[in-house]
N, CA, C and O atoms as a GROMACS GRO file, in nm:
protein
  336
    1MET      N    1   2.893   4.249  -9.730
    1MET     CA    2   2.951   4.142  -9.808
    1MET      C    3   2.950   4.184  -9.954
    1MET      O    4   2.845   4.219 -10.010
    2GLY      N    5   3.067   4.182 -10.014
    2GLY     CA    6   3.079   4.225 -10.151
    2GLY      C    7   3.048   4.112 -10.248
    2GLY      O    8   3.034   3.996 -10.210
    3ILE      N    9   3.039   4.149 -10.371
    3ILE     CA   10   3.007   4.052 -10.477
    3ILE      C   11   3.119   3.950 -10.491
    3ILE      O   12   3.096   3.833 -10.521
    4LYS      N   13   3.243   3.996 -10.469
    4LYS     CA   14   3.357   3.906 -10.481
    4LYS      C   15   3.351   3.797 -10.374
    4LYS      O   16   3.373   3.679 -10.405
    5SER      N   17   3.323   3.835 -10.250
    5SER     CA   18   3.316   3.735 -10.143
    5SER      C   19   3.194   3.644 -10.161
    5SER      O   20   3.198   3.527 -10.125
    6PHE      N   21   3.084   3.700 -10.216
    6PHE     CA   22   2.967   3.619 -10.241
    6PHE      C   23   3.000   3.504 -10.338
    6PHE      O   24   2.968   3.389 -10.312
    7PHE      N   25   3.064   3.538 -10.448
    7PHE     CA   26   3.099   3.435 -10.547
    7PHE      C   27   3.204   3.339 -10.493
    7PHE      O   28   3.201   3.220 -10.524
    8LYS      N   29   3.297   3.391 -10.413
    8LYS     CA   30   3.399   3.305 -10.353
    8LYS      C   31   3.332   3.202 -10.263
    8LYS      O   32   3.365   3.083 -10.270
    9ASN      N   33   3.238   3.244 -10.178
    9ASN     CA   34   3.167   3.152 -10.090
    9ASN      C   35   3.080   3.054 -10.170
    9ASN      O   36   3.072   2.936 -10.137
   10ALA      N   37   3.017   3.105 -10.274
   10ALA     CA   38   2.930   3.019 -10.356
   10ALA      C   39   3.012   2.910 -10.423
   10ALA      O   40   2.972   2.794 -10.423
   11PHE      N   41   3.126   2.945 -10.479
   11PHE     CA   42   3.209   2.845 -10.546
   11PHE      C   43   3.270   2.746 -10.447
   11PHE      O   44   3.285   2.628 -10.478
   12ASN      N   45   3.306   2.794 -10.328
   12ASN     CA   46   3.356   2.703 -10.224
   12ASN      C   47   3.247   2.603 -10.183
   12ASN      O   48   3.275   2.485 -10.164
   13ASP      N   49   3.123   2.652 -10.169
   13ASP     CA   50   3.012   2.564 -10.135
   13ASP      C   51   2.990   2.459 -10.246
   13ASP      O   52   2.969   2.341 -10.217
   14MET      N   53   2.997   2.503 -10.370
   14MET     CA   54   2.979   2.409 -10.482
   14MET      C   55   3.090   2.305 -10.484
   14MET      O   56   3.067   2.188 -10.513
   15LYS      N   57   3.212   2.349 -10.454
   15LYS     CA   58   3.326   2.257 -10.451
   15LYS      C   59   3.308   2.151 -10.343
   15LYS      O   60   3.329   2.032 -10.368
   16GLU      N   61   3.268   2.194 -10.223
   16GLU     CA   62   3.245   2.100 -10.114
   16GLU      C   63   3.129   2.005 -10.146
   16GLU      O   64   3.136   1.886 -10.115
   17SER      N   65   3.025   2.057 -10.206
   17SER     CA   66   2.911   1.975 -10.243
   17SER      C   67   2.951   1.871 -10.347
   17SER      O   68   2.909   1.755 -10.340
   18ALA      N   69   3.031   1.912 -10.444
   18ALA     CA   70   3.077   1.818 -10.547
   18ALA      C   71   3.163   1.709 -10.487
   18ALA      O   72   3.153   1.592 -10.527
   19LYS      N   73   3.249   1.744 -10.391
   19LYS     CA   74   3.332   1.643 -10.324
   19LYS      C   75   3.245   1.544 -10.248
   19LYS      O   76   3.268   1.423 -10.255
   20ALA      N   77   3.147   1.594 -10.175
   20ALA     CA   78   3.058   1.507 -10.099
   20ALA      C   79   2.978   1.415 -10.191
   20ALA      O   80   2.961   1.297 -10.162
   21GLN      N   81   2.930   1.470 -10.303
   21GLN     CA   82   2.854   1.389 -10.398
   21GLN      C   83   2.943   1.283 -10.461
   21GLN      O   84   2.898   1.172 -10.488
   22HIS      N   85   3.069   1.318 -10.486
   22HIS     CA   86   3.163   1.221 -10.543
   22HIS      C   87   3.185   1.105 -10.447
   22HIS      O   88   3.192   0.989 -10.489
   23GLU      N   89   3.197   1.135 -10.318
   23GLU     CA   90   3.213   1.029 -10.219
   23GLU      C   91   3.090   0.940 -10.214
   23GLU      O   92   3.102   0.818 -10.205
   24ALA      N   93   2.972   1.000 -10.221
   24ALA     CA   94   2.848   0.921 -10.222
   24ALA      C   95   2.840   0.834 -10.347
   24ALA      O   96   2.800   0.718 -10.340
   25ASP      N   97   2.880   0.889 -10.460
   25ASP     CA   98   2.879   0.813 -10.585
   25ASP      C   99   2.977   0.696 -10.579
   25ASP      O  100   2.947   0.587 -10.626
   26LYS      N  101   3.096   0.720 -10.520
   26LYS     CA  102   3.193   0.612 -10.507
   26LYS      C  103   3.139   0.500 -10.420
   26LYS      O  104   3.157   0.383 -10.451
   27ALA      N  105   3.072   0.536 -10.309
   27ALA     CA  106   3.016   0.436 -10.219
   27ALA      C  107   2.904   0.357 -10.288
   27ALA      O  108   2.896   0.235 -10.273
   28ASN      N  109   2.818   0.426 -10.362
   28ASN     CA  110   2.711   0.358 -10.434
   28ASN      C  111   2.766   0.265 -10.542
   28ASN      O  112   2.714   0.156 -10.562
   29PHE      N  113   2.871   0.308 -10.611
   29PHE     CA  114   2.932   0.224 -10.714
   29PHE      C  115   2.994   0.099 -10.652
   29PHE      O  116   2.981  -0.010 -10.707
   30ALA      N  117   3.061   0.116 -10.538
   30ALA     CA  118   3.122   0.000 -10.471
   30ALA      C  119   3.014  -0.098 -10.424
   30ALA      O  120   3.032  -0.219 -10.433
   31ALA      N  121   2.902  -0.045 -10.376
   31ALA     CA  122   2.792  -0.132 -10.332
   31ALA      C  123   2.732  -0.207 -10.451
   31ALA      O  124   2.705  -0.327 -10.441
   32ALA      N  125   2.712  -0.138 -10.561
   32ALA     CA  126   2.656  -0.202 -10.680
   32ALA      C  127   2.751  -0.309 -10.734
   32ALA      O  128   2.708  -0.415 -10.779
   33LYS      N  129   2.879  -0.280 -10.728
   33LYS     CA  130   2.979  -0.377 -10.774
   33LYS      C  131   2.978  -0.502 -10.686
   33LYS      O  132   2.986  -0.614 -10.737
   34ALA      N  133   2.969  -0.483 -10.555
   34ALA     CA  134   2.966  -0.597 -10.462
   34ALA      C  135   2.838  -0.679 -10.481
   34ALA      O  136   2.842  -0.802 -10.477
   35GLU      N  137   2.725  -0.611 -10.502
   35GLU     CA  138   2.600  -0.683 -10.526
   35GLU      C  139   2.606  -0.763 -10.654
   35GLU      O  140   2.557  -0.876 -10.660
   36SER      N  141   2.665  -0.705 -10.756
   36SER     CA  142   2.678  -0.776 -10.883
   36SER      C  143   2.764  -0.900 -10.868
   36SER      O  144   2.731  -1.006 -10.922
   37LYS      N  145   2.874  -0.888 -10.795
   37LYS     CA  146   2.960  -1.004 -10.772
   37LYS      C  147   2.887  -1.112 -10.692
   37LYS      O  148   2.903  -1.231 -10.719
   38ALA      N  149   2.808  -1.070 -10.593
   38ALA     CA  150   2.731  -1.166 -10.513
   38ALA      C  151   2.631  -1.240 -10.600
   38ALA      O  152   2.614  -1.362 -10.587
   39GLN      N  153   2.563  -1.168 -10.689
   39GLN     CA  154   2.468  -1.232 -10.780
   39GLN      C  155   2.540  -1.331 -10.871
   39GLN      O  156   2.488  -1.440 -10.898
   40TRP      N  157   2.657  -1.295 -10.918
   40TRP     CA  158   2.734  -1.383 -11.005
   40TRP      C  159   2.773  -1.511 -10.931
   40TRP      O  160   2.760  -1.621 -10.985
   41GLU      N  161   2.820  -1.496 -10.808
   41GLU     CA  162   2.860  -1.612 -10.730
   41GLU      C  163   2.740  -1.702 -10.699
   41GLU      O  164   2.751  -1.824 -10.702
   42GLU      N  165   2.625  -1.641 -10.670
   42GLU     CA  166   2.505  -1.720 -10.645
   42GLU      C  167   2.463  -1.796 -10.770
   42GLU      O  168   2.425  -1.912 -10.762
   43ALA      N  169   2.469  -1.731 -10.886
   43ALA     CA  170   2.434  -1.797 -11.011
   43ALA      C  171   2.529  -1.911 -11.040
   43ALA      O  172   2.489  -2.017 -11.089
   44LYS      N  173   2.656  -1.890 -11.010
   44LYS     CA  174   2.756  -1.995 -11.029
   44LYS      C  175   2.728  -2.113 -10.937
   44LYS      O  176   2.742  -2.229 -10.977
   45ALA      N  177   2.688  -2.083 -10.814
   45ALA     CA  178   2.660  -2.188 -10.716
   45ALA      C  179   2.537  -2.270 -10.758
   45ALA      O  180   2.534  -2.392 -10.738
   46ILE      N  181   2.438  -2.204 -10.814
   46ILE     CA  182   2.318  -2.276 -10.858
   46ILE      C  183   2.352  -2.369 -10.974
   46ILE      O  184   2.289  -2.473 -10.991
   47GLY      N  185   2.449  -2.331 -11.053
   47GLY     CA  186   2.489  -2.414 -11.167
   47GLY      C  187   2.555  -2.544 -11.125
   47GLY      O  188   2.556  -2.640 -11.202
   48ASP      N  189   2.609  -2.549 -11.004
   48ASP     CA  190   2.673  -2.670 -10.954
   48ASP      C  191   2.564  -2.762 -10.899
   48ASP      O  192   2.498  -2.727 -10.801
   49PRO      N  193   2.544  -2.879 -10.961
   49PRO     CA  194   2.434  -2.966 -10.919
   49PRO      C  195   2.440  -3.007 -10.771
   49PRO      O  196   2.336  -3.014 -10.706
   50ASN      N  197   2.558  -3.034 -10.720
   50ASN     CA  198   2.569  -3.076 -10.580
   50ASN      C  199   2.528  -2.965 -10.484
   50ASN      O  200   2.457  -2.990 -10.386
   51ARG      N  201   2.571  -2.843 -10.512
   51ARG     CA  202   2.534  -2.730 -10.427
   51ARG      C  203   2.384  -2.705 -10.435
   51ARG      O  204   2.320  -2.676 -10.335
   52ARG      N  205   2.331  -2.716 -10.556
   52ARG     CA  206   2.188  -2.691 -10.576
   52ARG      C  207   2.106  -2.793 -10.498
   52ARG      O  208   2.009  -2.758 -10.432
   53LYS      N  209   2.145  -2.919 -10.507
   53LYS     CA  210   2.074  -3.024 -10.434
   53LYS      C  211   2.081  -2.999 -10.284
   53LYS      O  212   1.982  -3.016 -10.213
   54ALA      N  213   2.197  -2.959 -10.236
   54ALA     CA  214   2.214  -2.933 -10.093
   54ALA      C  215   2.125  -2.816 -10.049
   54ALA      O  216   2.064  -2.820  -9.942
   55ALA      N  217   2.120  -2.712 -10.130
   55ALA     CA  218   2.037  -2.596 -10.096
   55ALA      C  219   1.889  -2.634 -10.096
   55ALA      O  220   1.815  -2.593 -10.006
   56LEU      N  221   1.847  -2.710 -10.194
   56LEU     CA  222   1.708  -2.753 -10.199
   56LEU      C  223   1.673  -2.843 -10.081
   56LEU      O  224   1.565  -2.831 -10.024
   57GLN      N  225   1.764  -2.933 -10.044
   57GLN     CA  226   1.740  -3.021  -9.931
   57GLN      C  227   1.731  -2.942  -9.801
   57GLN      O  228   1.649  -2.972  -9.715
   58ALA      N  229   1.816  -2.842  -9.787
   58ALA     CA  230   1.812  -2.758  -9.668
   58ALA      C  231   1.678  -2.685  -9.659
   58ALA      O  232   1.620  -2.673  -9.550
   59GLU      N  233   1.628  -2.636  -9.771
   59GLU     CA  234   1.498  -2.569  -9.773
   59GLU      C  235   1.386  -2.666  -9.736
   59GLU      O  236   1.296  -2.630  -9.660
   60ARG      N  237   1.392  -2.787  -9.789
   60ARG     CA  238   1.290  -2.887  -9.756
   60ARG      C  239   1.296  -2.924  -9.608
   60ARG      O  240   1.192  -2.940  -9.544
   61ASP      N  241   1.415  -2.939  -9.554
   61ASP     CA  242   1.430  -2.971  -9.412
   61ASP      C  243   1.370  -2.860  -9.325
   61ASP      O  244   1.305  -2.888  -9.224
   62LYS      N  245   1.392  -2.736  -9.365
   62LYS     CA  246   1.337  -2.622  -9.292
   62LYS      C  247   1.184  -2.626  -9.296
   62LYS      O  248   1.119  -2.602  -9.195
   63GLN      N  249   1.129  -2.655  -9.413
   63GLN     CA  250   0.983  -2.662  -9.426
   63GLN      C  251   0.926  -2.776  -9.340
   63GLN      O  252   0.822  -2.759  -9.276
   64ILE      N  253   0.994  -2.889  -9.339
   64ILE     CA  254   0.948  -3.003  -9.259
   64ILE      C  255   0.949  -2.969  -9.110
   64ILE      O  256   0.854  -2.999  -9.038
   65SER      N  257   1.056  -2.905  -9.064
   65SER     CA  258   1.064  -2.870  -8.922
   65SER      C  259   0.956  -2.769  -8.884
   65SER      O  260   0.898  -2.778  -8.776
   66GLU      N  261   0.929  -2.671  -8.971
   66GLU     CA  262   0.823  -2.574  -8.944
   66GLU      C  263   0.687  -2.642  -8.940
   66GLU      O  264   0.603  -2.610  -8.856
   67ALA      N  265   0.664  -2.737  -9.031
   67ALA     CA  266   0.537  -2.809  -9.033
   67ALA      C  267   0.521  -2.893  -8.907
   67ALA      O  268   0.412  -2.901  -8.851
   68ASN      N  269   0.628  -2.955  -8.862
   68ASN     CA  270   0.621  -3.034  -8.740
   68ASN      C  271   0.591  -2.947  -8.618
   68ASN      O  272   0.516  -2.988  -8.529
   69GLU      N  273   0.647  -2.828  -8.614
   69GLU     CA  274   0.620  -2.736  -8.504
   69GLU      C  275   0.474  -2.693  -8.505
   69GLU      O  276   0.410  -2.688  -8.400
   70ARG      N  277   0.420  -2.662  -8.625
   70ARG     CA  278   0.280  -2.625  -8.635
   70ARG      C  279   0.190  -2.741  -8.593
   70ARG      O  280   0.088  -2.720  -8.528
   71LYS      N  281   0.228  -2.862  -8.632
   71LYS     CA  282   0.149  -2.981  -8.597
   71LYS      C  283   0.148  -3.000  -8.445
   71LYS      O  284   0.043  -3.028  -8.387
   72ALA      N  285   0.263  -2.986  -8.382
   72ALA     CA  286   0.271  -3.002  -8.237
   72ALA      C  287   0.187  -2.895  -8.167
   72ALA      O  288   0.120  -2.925  -8.068
   73ALA      N  289   0.190  -2.774  -8.215
   73ALA     CA  290   0.111  -2.667  -8.155
   73ALA      C  291  -0.038  -2.697  -8.171
   73ALA      O  292  -0.116  -2.674  -8.078
   74ALA      N  293  -0.078  -2.747  -8.287
   74ALA     CA  294  -0.219  -2.780  -8.309
   74ALA      C  295  -0.262  -2.894  -8.219
   74ALA      O  296  -0.372  -2.890  -8.164
   75GLU      N  297  -0.178  -2.995  -8.202
   75GLU     CA  298  -0.211  -3.107  -8.114
   75GLU      C  299  -0.224  -3.061  -7.969
   75GLU      O  300  -0.310  -3.111  -7.896
   76ALA      N  301  -0.141  -2.968  -7.928
   76ALA     CA  302  -0.150  -2.914  -7.792
   76ALA      C  303  -0.282  -2.838  -7.775
   76ALA      O  304  -0.344  -2.846  -7.669
   77ARG      N  305  -0.324  -2.765  -7.876
   77ARG     CA  306  -0.452  -2.694  -7.870
   77ARG      C  307  -0.568  -2.793  -7.862
   77ARG      O  308  -0.665  -2.770  -7.790
   78ILE      N  309  -0.557  -2.902  -7.937
   78ILE     CA  310  -0.662  -3.006  -7.935
   78ILE      C  311  -0.673  -3.063  -7.795
   78ILE      O  312  -0.784  -3.075  -7.742
   79GLU      N  313  -0.560  -3.100  -7.735
   79GLU     CA  314  -0.560  -3.156  -7.600
   79GLU      C  315  -0.617  -3.057  -7.499
   79GLU      O  316  -0.691  -3.095  -7.408
   80ALA      N  317  -0.583  -2.930  -7.514
   80ALA     CA  318  -0.633  -2.828  -7.424
   80ALA      C  319  -0.784  -2.813  -7.439
   80ALA      O  320  -0.855  -2.792  -7.341
   81ALA      N  321  -0.832  -2.823  -7.562
   81ALA     CA  322  -0.976  -2.810  -7.586
   81ALA      C  323  -1.052  -2.929  -7.530
   81ALA      O  324  -1.164  -2.914  -7.483
   82LYS      N  325  -0.993  -3.048  -7.534
   82LYS     CA  326  -1.058  -3.169  -7.483
   82LYS      C  327  -1.070  -3.165  -7.331
   82LYS      O  328  -1.165  -3.220  -7.275
   83LYS      N  329  -0.975  -3.102  -7.263
   83LYS     CA  330  -0.974  -3.098  -7.116
   83LYS      C  331  -1.077  -3.000  -7.061
   83LYS      O  332  -1.112  -3.008  -6.944
   84LYS      N  333  -1.125  -2.909  -7.140
   84LYS     CA  334  -1.220  -2.808  -7.092
   84LYS      C  335  -1.355  -2.866  -7.069
   84LYS      O  336  -1.447  -2.795  -7.028
   0.00000   0.00000   0.00000
């Protein structure tokens, strides 16, 4: 392998590597752009009082249902312990 073919292969490898890195950079930029837009939309949604109230109520409802499930499980354990 001569010096000419060595440099030809080296430059071809660098070219392919640069193309691949460019594609990765484009994908990362598109992801960052989409995340930024999502954050903007979420911030806008929080600014709307009706949406904010609905989101908070949904969170409270979820907490209440989880607490009720824990309470039912504890009551079942109590009943099981009393029967022993």
